[in-house]
N, C-alpha and C positions, 0 to 999 in steps of 0.2 A: 504494500500500500504506500510505501515510501516513494514509488515512482510517480504516482499521481495524487499527491496530498491534497490538492485543491479541487478534485473532481468527485462528483457523486456518480457511482457506477451502477448500472442495471445489468444484472446477469440473468440471461434467459436460459433456463434448463429444461431438458426433457425428463423423462422418467428413468434415465440411466441410473444404475446403482451408485455410481460415483457421485452423482448429484444429490443423493440421499444419504451418503455415508456420514458416520459420526464426525469424521475429520472435516468434511465440508460444512456440516451444520455448525460445528464449533467455530470454524473460521468465519462463517457468515454472522454468527452471533457476536463474535469478537470485533467485527468491523461493521456492525449494523448502522453506525452513524455515517458510513461512507458507501455501503453496498446495499442494494435492494435485490433480492432474489425473486424472479418472476417465473413461476413454474408454468410449463405448457400443459394443456389438458392431456390426459392419458391417451396414447396413440393418436397423435395429431401431426402426421407427416406433412400435411398441407401448410402447417404453421412453422415448420422447421426447414429453413432454406437448404441446409446440407442434405436433407432427404431428397429434395428435388435433384440436386447435383448427383447423388448416388444413383438415382433412377435413370438419369440421362447416361451416366457412365455405363451402367449395366445394359441399358437398351441399345446403345450405339456400339459398345465395344466388347461386351462379355457374353451377352445372351446369344445362344446358337452360333458361337464362333469357337473355333479351335486354333490354338497357337502351337507352333512346333516346339517352342521352348518357353520356360518361365521367363527367361531374359527378354524374349520377343514380346511377351504379354506385358511385362513391366515397362518396356520402352513405349508401347502403345498407350498405356495408362499415363506415363509421364508426359508424353506428347499431348495427350488430351488436356491434362492440367496446365501445361505450358500455353496451349492455345486458349484455354478458358481464361487464364490470367490476362492474356493480351486482349482478348475480345471483351473481357469484363470491364475494361476501361472505356469501351465504346458505348454511346447511348443506344446503339442498336443491338447490343449483346443480349438483351432479354429475349429477342426473337430466336436467338440461337439455342437457348436452353429450354424453351417452352415447347 
């Protein structure tokens, strides 16, 4: 919390075990004057942006595709993320992932 001492931070969490762990709860309580935890409803992938990204990755690169090697599969995934990062800077990038 020393990095952003003057900010109030909203942390949005899904129902992952790490978001409900004792360590997380203790941390949030210890910093409640600076952090607000906002839980997503149970099973709400439409509200969790990363779930959309995983869906696009699976649909475009992994579903019904076979790769000769794990290395080849990893390169395809890394190129997907590199392209995503470049296009996410564009105002038209939303149409690429919808």
